C-alpha positions as CSV (number, residue, x, y, z in Angstrom):
1,M,113.6,76.5,-50.3
2,D,112.6,79.2,-47.8
3,R,108.6,78.4,-47.0
4,R,107.2,79.9,-44.1
5,V,103.8,80.2,-42.9
6,W,102.9,83.4,-41.1
7,S,99.8,84.5,-39.5
8,A,99.7,87.8,-40.1
9,V,103.1,89.9,-39.9
10,V,104.1,89.7,-43.8
11,V,102.9,90.9,-46.5
12,G,103.2,91.7,-50.2
13,V,103.7,95.5,-51.0
14,V,103.9,98.0,-53.9
15,L,107.6,98.5,-54.6
16,L,107.6,102.2,-55.3
17,A,108.8,103.8,-58.1
18,G,112.6,105.2,-58.5
19,C,115.6,102.9,-58.6
20,G,116.8,102.2,-61.8
21,G,114.4,99.8,-64.2
22,A,116.0,96.9,-66.0
23,S,114.5,96.4,-69.8
24,T,115.4,92.3,-69.1
25,A,115.5,91.4,-65.5
26,G,112.7,89.0,-65.2
27,T,109.3,88.9,-65.0
28,A,106.3,89.9,-63.0
29,T,103.5,88.0,-62.6
30,T,99.3,87.7,-62.9
31,E,96.8,85.5,-60.8
32,S,96.0,83.4,-63.8
33,T,97.5,80.1,-62.7
34,V,100.1,77.9,-64.8
35,A,102.1,74.7,-63.3
36,E,105.9,75.6,-62.7
37,T,108.6,73.9,-60.9
38,V,110.9,76.2,-58.2
39,A,113.9,75.1,-57.0
40,S,114.1,73.9,-53.4
41,E,116.9,72.1,-51.6
42,P,119.9,71.1,-53.1
43,G,119.2,67.9,-55.5
44,T,115.2,68.8,-55.4
45,T,112.0,70.5,-56.5
46,D,109.2,71.2,-55.4
47,S,106.3,72.2,-57.5
48,V,104.1,75.6,-56.5
49,S,101.6,77.1,-58.0
50,L,102.8,80.5,-60.4
51,T,101.2,82.6,-62.5
52,T,101.5,84.0,-66.2
53,E,104.1,85.9,-67.7
54,V,103.7,89.5,-67.6
55,P,106.0,92.9,-67.8
56,A,107.4,93.9,-64.5
57,P,105.1,95.1,-61.8
58,D,103.7,98.9,-62.5
59,T,104.4,100.7,-59.2
60,T,101.0,102.8,-59.6
61,D,99.0,100.2,-60.3
62,V,96.3,99.6,-57.2
63,S,94.5,97.0,-57.9
64,N,96.0,94.2,-55.0
65,G,94.1,97.0,-52.7
66,I,97.3,98.5,-51.5
67,V,97.3,102.5,-51.2
68,N,100.2,103.8,-49.7
69,V,99.5,107.7,-48.8
70,W,101.7,110.2,-46.2
71,V,99.6,111.8,-44.1
72,A,102.4,113.4,-42.1
73,E,104.3,116.5,-42.2
74,P,106.5,116.7,-45.0
75,V,110.3,114.8,-44.0
76,D,113.3,116.9,-44.3
77,L,116.0,114.3,-46.5
78,T,118.9,116.3,-45.0
79,R,117.8,115.9,-41.8
80,L,116.4,112.2,-40.9
81,P,116.4,110.9,-37.5
82,I,119.3,108.3,-37.0
83,G,117.0,105.6,-35.6
84,T,119.8,103.6,-33.3
85,E,118.2,104.9,-29.9
86,Y,114.7,104.1,-30.4
87,V,115.8,100.4,-30.8
88,S,115.4,98.1,-27.3
89,T,115.2,94.3,-26.5
90,E,113.4,95.2,-23.3
91,G,109.9,95.5,-25.2
92,P,107.5,97.3,-27.0
93,S,106.9,101.0,-26.7
94,V,104.9,103.7,-28.8
95,G,107.7,105.2,-31.7
96,G,110.2,102.4,-30.5
97,L,111.5,99.4,-32.1
98,F,111.3,96.2,-30.3
99,A,114.2,93.8,-31.4
100,C,114.5,90.1,-30.9
101,S,118.5,89.8,-30.5
102,A,120.7,92.0,-29.2
103,G,122.9,92.1,-32.2
104,N,126.1,90.5,-33.1
105,P,128.9,92.6,-31.7
106,A,131.3,90.5,-34.1
107,G,129.2,91.4,-37.2
108,G,129.9,93.2,-40.3
109,G,128.8,96.4,-41.7
110,A,129.7,99.5,-41.9
111,F,133.0,100.2,-39.7
112,V,133.0,103.8,-40.1
113,A,130.3,106.2,-40.0
114,G,129.7,108.2,-43.3
115,P,130.1,112.2,-44.1
116,W,126.2,112.4,-44.7
117,M,125.9,111.1,-40.7
118,D,125.7,113.9,-38.1
119,E,126.0,111.8,-34.9
120,A,125.9,114.7,-32.2
121,A,122.8,115.9,-33.8
122,G,121.3,112.2,-33.8
123,T,120.6,112.9,-38.0
124,W,121.9,111.7,-41.0
125,D,121.3,113.2,-44.9
126,A,119.5,111.0,-47.3
127,T,120.6,113.5,-50.2
128,A,124.6,113.6,-49.1
129,K,124.6,109.7,-48.6
130,I,126.6,107.4,-51.6
131,S,125.4,104.5,-53.1
132,V,127.2,101.1,-54.0
133,E,128.2,101.9,-57.8
134,G,126.7,99.4,-60.4
135,S,123.9,98.5,-62.4
136,V,123.0,94.5,-62.6
137,E,120.2,92.8,-64.2
138,W,119.0,89.6,-63.2
139,E,117.2,87.9,-66.2
140,M,116.5,85.2,-64.0
141,A,114.6,87.2,-61.5
142,R,110.8,85.8,-60.7
143,Y,108.0,86.6,-58.8
144,S,104.3,85.6,-58.8
145,E,101.3,85.5,-56.3
146,V,98.8,83.1,-56.5
147,V,95.3,83.6,-54.0
148,D,93.6,80.6,-53.6
149,G,90.5,81.1,-50.7
150,G,91.9,82.5,-47.9
151,V,95.5,81.9,-48.7
152,R,98.2,84.4,-50.8
153,S,100.8,82.0,-51.8
154,I,104.1,84.1,-53.1
155,A,107.0,82.6,-54.6
156,S,110.4,84.4,-55.0
157,S,113.9,84.1,-56.7
158,G,115.2,86.3,-54.4
159,L,115.9,88.5,-57.1
160,P,114.7,91.9,-57.9
161,V,111.8,91.9,-61.2
162,G,112.3,95.1,-63.4
163,H,114.9,96.5,-61.0
164,V,118.8,96.6,-61.1
165,T,121.6,96.1,-57.9
166,G,124.7,97.3,-57.3
167,T,128.1,95.4,-57.8
168,F,129.0,93.2,-55.3
169,P,130.8,92.2,-53.3
170,I,132.1,96.2,-53.5
171,A,135.4,96.8,-55.0
172,A,138.2,98.5,-53.3
173,T,138.0,101.1,-55.7
174,D,134.3,102.1,-55.2
175,P,133.6,105.1,-52.7
176,A,131.5,102.9,-50.8
177,F,134.4,101.0,-49.6
178,A,135.6,103.5,-47.6
179,Y,132.7,103.1,-45.1
180,D,131.4,99.6,-45.7
181,R,133.5,96.4,-47.3
182,N,130.7,94.4,-48.1
183,P,132.3,90.8,-49.4
184,N,129.2,89.3,-49.8
185,T,127.8,88.3,-53.2
186,I,124.1,88.2,-54.3
187,S,122.9,84.7,-55.1
188,Q,119.3,83.1,-55.9
189,N,117.4,82.3,-52.6
190,D,114.3,81.0,-53.4
191,V,111.5,81.9,-51.4
192,V,108.2,81.0,-50.8
193,Y,105.3,82.5,-48.4
194,D,102.1,81.2,-47.6
195,L,100.0,84.2,-46.1
196,P,96.3,84.6,-44.8
197,V,94.6,86.9,-47.6
198,V,93.1,89.0,-44.5
199,P,95.6,89.2,-41.6
200,E,94.5,89.3,-37.8
201,I,95.9,92.2,-35.7
202,A,98.0,90.0,-32.9
203,D,96.3,90.7,-29.2
204,E,100.1,91.7,-28.2
205,P,102.7,93.3,-29.8
206,S,105.9,90.9,-30.6
207,C,109.7,91.7,-30.9
208,L,110.8,92.1,-34.9
209,P,113.5,89.3,-35.7
210,P,116.8,90.5,-37.4
211,A,115.9,89.0,-41.2
212,S,113.3,88.7,-43.1
213,I,110.2,90.4,-42.4
214,A,108.1,90.9,-45.8
215,I,108.3,90.5,-49.1
216,M,108.6,93.0,-51.8
217,R,106.3,92.6,-55.1
218,N,109.5,92.5,-56.9
219,G,110.6,89.4,-55.6
220,V,113.1,91.2,-52.9
221,V,112.6,90.3,-49.0
222,V,112.7,93.1,-46.6
223,F,115.3,92.5,-43.4
224,A,114.3,94.6,-39.9
225,P,115.9,98.2,-40.6
226,L,118.6,97.2,-38.2
227,D,122.4,96.2,-38.7
228,E,124.4,93.4,-37.1
229,L,125.3,95.6,-34.6
230,N,121.4,96.8,-34.4
231,R,122.1,100.0,-35.6
232,D,120.0,102.2,-37.9
233,A,121.0,100.4,-41.0
234,V,119.8,102.5,-43.5
235,A,122.0,105.3,-42.2
236,W,125.0,103.4,-41.2
237,E,125.6,100.4,-44.4
238,T,126.2,101.7,-47.5
239,Q,123.6,100.1,-50.3
240,D,123.1,100.5,-54.1
241,V,121.0,103.3,-55.8
242,C,117.6,100.3,-55.1
243,D,118.9,100.7,-51.5
244,G,120.1,97.0,-51.6
245,H,122.8,94.7,-50.5
246,P,123.2,90.8,-50.2
247,Q,123.8,89.3,-46.5
248,Q,126.5,86.5,-45.7
249,V,124.6,83.7,-48.3
250,G,124.2,86.5,-50.6
251,I,120.2,87.1,-49.6
252,Y,119.8,90.2,-51.4
253,H,117.4,92.3,-49.0
254,Y,115.8,95.9,-48.8
255,H,115.6,97.2,-44.9
């Protein structure tokens, strides 16, 4: 089991609505606790405090105090900036992304730019980008969140609660295969986070690791917005209708 204690950075957030709900794709949870065992390393178990099962989370619920309000100018989805040029491994900057890793030149990902990308203009069209085909439900998906004192404990199976995924590996008959031949299979990857209820802002900015940096309230982890080559992952790679896909060991994630 992946247990991490983070001082500030990772928080549970509300998943935005609209990527294909599943009627029986697992359960979300409230804060009245019960005991349950969650799979850990092969052949072992860890006992964690989970919560009473309720229907999948209502994305309009703001009872947790998190409210997302867009305050900038409207965004033109047909001309989104390709963010690769804003990535740096040298240090932090306003409007930039400070990456911890220089990337993996031998890594996978998209091998050709899709027709939704205009590299000369430095933009891409989200309305024209294709998605990986498929609508897979995950009945074993689990997510729980318990607050005890100053600690918020989150446990997840790493699979989406109440949402679907595409079919992976990407099939040769899938139009997405022409741009990104993701050969990975989605698998359960149990994860536990112990987070401060009231995070503290760091004294200095730090670099962003390439893997898990957050977890959504449907149980799916969020990776940094970079592919293996430190390019804008959302622009380059093909994801499913919920904007997710698996990496090499089967961790399904969003960027």
